[in-house]
C-alpha positions as CSV (number, residue, x, y, z in Angstrom):
1,M,114.0,131.7,156.0
2,S,117.7,132.7,156.6
3,A,118.8,136.5,156.8
4,R,120.8,136.1,153.6
5,R,117.8,134.6,151.4
6,A,115.3,137.6,152.6
7,P,116.8,140.5,150.6
8,A,117.0,138.2,147.4
9,L,113.5,137.0,147.8
10,L,112.1,140.5,148.3
11,A,114.0,141.6,145.2
12,L,112.4,139.0,143.3
13,L,108.9,139.7,144.5
14,A,109.7,143.5,143.9
15,L,110.5,142.3,140.1
16,A,107.4,140.0,139.7
17,L,104.7,142.4,141.2
18,P,104.6,144.9,138.4
19,G,104.4,141.9,135.9
20,A,101.3,140.7,137.4
21,G,99.5,144.0,136.3
22,C,100.8,144.1,132.9
23,G,97.8,145.4,131.5
24,Y,96.4,142.6,129.4
25,A,92.8,142.6,129.4
26,L,90.0,141.8,126.7
27,V,89.8,144.1,123.9
28,G,86.6,145.5,123.6
29,K,85.0,144.8,126.7
30,G,83.7,148.5,127.5
31,V,80.8,149.9,125.9
32,T,80.6,153.4,124.6
33,T,76.8,153.2,123.8
34,D,74.5,155.5,126.1
35,V,72.5,153.0,128.7
36,S,69.3,155.1,127.5
37,I,69.4,153.6,124.1
38,K,67.1,150.8,124.0
39,R,65.7,151.0,120.2
40,I,68.2,151.4,117.3
41,G,66.9,152.4,113.8
42,V,68.7,151.1,110.9
43,P,67.3,152.4,107.7
44,L,68.3,151.0,104.4
45,F,71.9,152.0,103.6
46,R,72.2,154.4,100.4
47,D,74.0,152.5,97.8
48,L,76.4,154.5,95.6
49,T,78.1,151.6,94.5
50,G,75.5,150.2,91.8
51,K,76.1,146.6,93.1
52,P,72.6,145.3,93.0
53,G,71.2,144.2,96.1
54,L,74.3,145.4,98.0
55,D,72.4,147.9,100.1
56,Q,69.8,145.5,101.3
57,K,72.4,142.7,102.2
58,I,74.5,145.0,104.1
59,T,71.3,146.7,106.0
60,Q,70.1,143.3,107.0
61,K,73.7,142.0,108.4
62,V,74.1,145.3,110.5
63,I,70.6,144.8,111.8
64,E,71.1,140.9,112.6
65,E,74.8,142.0,114.2
66,L,73.1,144.5,116.4
67,L,70.3,142.2,117.5
68,K,73.1,139.4,118.2
69,R,74.2,142.0,121.2
70,G,70.9,141.5,123.0
71,R,70.8,144.6,124.3
72,F,68.7,146.6,121.7
73,D,65.6,146.4,119.7
74,V,66.4,147.2,116.4
75,V,64.2,148.0,113.5
76,Q,64.6,149.2,109.9
77,G,63.4,152.6,110.3
78,T,63.8,155.7,112.1
79,A,60.3,156.1,114.0
80,D,60.3,155.8,117.7
81,V,64.0,154.9,118.0
82,D,66.4,156.2,120.4
83,A,69.5,156.2,118.1
84,V,70.0,155.7,114.2
85,V,72.7,154.2,112.1
86,E,73.0,155.7,109.0
87,G,75.1,154.3,106.0
88,E,76.1,155.1,102.8
89,L,78.0,152.4,100.5
90,T,80.5,154.8,98.6
91,S,82.7,152.2,96.9
92,F,82.7,148.5,95.9
93,L,86.0,147.4,94.4
94,S,86.4,144.1,92.9
95,T,90.1,143.3,91.7
96,P,91.9,140.2,90.3
97,V,94.9,139.5,92.6
98,G,95.5,135.7,91.1
99,F,96.0,134.2,88.2
100,S,95.7,130.6,86.8
101,D,98.8,131.3,84.4
102,A,100.9,133.7,86.2
103,A,103.0,134.2,83.4
104,T,100.4,135.8,81.1
105,Q,98.0,137.0,83.7
106,T,95.0,136.6,81.2
107,Q,93.0,134.4,83.5
108,P,91.9,135.5,86.8
109,N,91.2,132.9,89.4
110,R,91.3,135.0,92.8
111,Y,89.8,138.3,93.4
112,S,89.8,140.9,96.2
113,V,86.7,142.9,97.0
114,V,86.6,146.0,98.9
115,L,83.8,147.7,100.6
116,I,83.8,151.2,101.8
117,A,81.1,153.0,103.4
118,R,80.3,156.2,105.3
119,V,78.5,155.5,108.4
120,K,77.1,157.8,111.2
121,Y,75.8,156.4,114.6
122,S,73.9,159.0,116.4
123,K,71.4,159.6,119.4
124,T,67.9,160.7,118.2
125,G,67.6,164.5,118.7
126,E,71.1,165.3,119.2
127,R,73.4,167.1,116.6
128,E,76.6,165.4,117.7
129,S,77.1,161.7,116.4
130,I,77.8,159.1,118.8
131,W,80.2,157.4,116.2
132,E,81.0,157.8,112.9
133,N,83.4,157.1,110.0
134,D,83.5,158.6,106.3
135,A,85.7,155.7,105.2
136,F,84.9,152.6,106.9
137,S,86.1,149.7,105.0
138,Y,86.3,145.9,104.8
139,R,88.3,143.5,102.5
140,D,88.0,139.8,101.5
141,E,89.2,137.5,98.9
142,Y,87.6,134.5,97.0
143,D,88.9,132.0,94.5
144,V,87.1,131.6,91.2
145,A,86.8,128.2,89.5
146,D,87.6,127.4,85.7
147,A,83.9,126.9,85.1
148,P,82.1,130.4,83.7
149,G,79.0,129.8,85.8
150,A,80.8,129.2,88.9
151,F,82.1,132.7,89.0
152,F,78.9,134.3,90.0
153,Q,78.0,131.6,92.5
154,L,81.4,132.1,94.2
155,E,80.9,135.8,94.1
156,D,77.7,135.8,95.6
157,Q,79.3,133.6,98.7
158,A,82.1,136.2,98.9
159,L,79.4,139.0,99.1
160,D,77.6,137.0,101.8
161,R,80.8,136.7,103.7
162,L,81.9,140.2,103.2
163,S,78.5,141.5,104.1
164,T,78.5,139.5,107.7
165,Q,82.5,140.3,108.4
166,F,81.5,144.0,107.5
167,A,78.6,144.2,109.8
168,R,80.5,142.5,112.6
169,S,83.7,144.9,112.3
170,L,81.1,147.9,111.9
171,V,78.9,147.1,114.9
172,A,82.2,146.5,117.0
173,A,83.5,149.6,116.1
174,M,80.4,151.8,117.0
175,L,79.6,150.1,120.2
176,E,82.8,148.6,121.9
177,A,85.4,150.8,123.6
178,F,88.9,150.0,122.2
């Protein structure tokens, strides 16, 4: 290597090295859960929304999502557990956001649903929670067919999707360091 090229090469390396440690990493790879927590209780979420069956659907999906993590034994109760996830469904809003006749806006064909909950994740016997959020929310949209009977079927499908995604987001927020 020539003497004239060495300084240029060193300058190039000096510029390239900081870029190698640019900070890109997998989001959520850290875990904020105490390693002593082996068994988590998830009692039935309290429902203030009046939406029939929503409390059972959300509770079940949260349990399923925790089980998918593979690190916990999860039960629907509070007896003999290391930690508890307590939830209260505070709001369920279904709002038309699309119309088949945009000019008159008389026939909705797309709805937005938003679920808001108060959730607390705490270790048994400790006053301070590990994680809590008084307004954890998730939003989804679904289309409605012109057939009157299809509305309820599509709404049920949207609620299943909403429940699954809500639980996935909730468990990620509770357990993963961001």
